[in-house]
N, C-alpha and C positions, 0 to 999 in steps of 0.2 A: 203748582201742578207741573210746570215745565221742569222743575228740579226733580220731581219724582220720576218723570219720564226719562230724564237723563240718567238718573241713578239706576233705573231698571235696565236701560240700554247697556250701561257699563257692566252690571251684574250678568246680563245675558252674554256679553262678549267674553267675560272671564269663564263662564260655564262652557262656552264653545271651545275654549282653549284647554279645558281639563282633559288629561290623558290618563287612562287607566294603566298604572304601572305597578310593578312588584313593590310591596311594602316591607319596611325594615322588620327583620325577624323571620321572614318566610325562608323555607329551605329550598335548595336547588331543585329537588324533584317537584315540589309544588309549583315553583316558578315555571318549570318546563311544561307541566301539565296544564297550567292555566293560561300561559302566554305563548306556548309553543317553543320549538327549538330556536335558539338565537341564530342570527345571521353569521355570527362569528364567536368562538370561544377563545379568549386569549389566555395564555399560560399564566400561572401564578407568579407574582413579583413581590419581592421584599420579605421582611420578617416582622410580624406574622405575614404569611403569604396571602395576597389579595388577588382574587380571580375576577376577570371582567367578562361579561356576556354582552355582546352588542346586538341590539334590536333596532329596527328602523325607528328613529326618533328618540331613543334613549339608550343608556348603558347601565347595566346592573352590576354593582360591586358586591362581591361575596368575601367573607372571612369565615373559615371553618364551616363551610356549607350553608351559612346564613347570610341573607341580604343585609348589608350594612348601609347601603345607599343606592338610590337610583337618580341618575342625572339626565335631564332632557338635553338632546343635542339638536342643532339646527337641521332642518330637513334638506336644505341646500347650502352648499358652501358660499361664503360671502364673496361678492365680486371684487376683483382686484383691478386697480387702475386709477 
C-alpha cells in the first residue's frame, strides 16, 4: 500500500510539472493564436534558417514556418557563487 501511495505521489508531481507548449508541426500563426505573442522573436540563424520565439518558461524553434522543437527553460537563472 505504501508503494502505491508513493507511486501516486510521484505521478502527481510529474503532472504538476507538465507545461502546455507548442507541438512539432504546428505553424507560426497557430502558435501565436493559441499561446499568444512571444516575449521575443529572434531573427533567423543558419541554413536552413531557424527562428526562435521566446516565451516565459520555454523557447519555440521554427524552420520554414513549422515548429521543429520546444525547449523548456529555467524560470529563474541559477545562483552563482
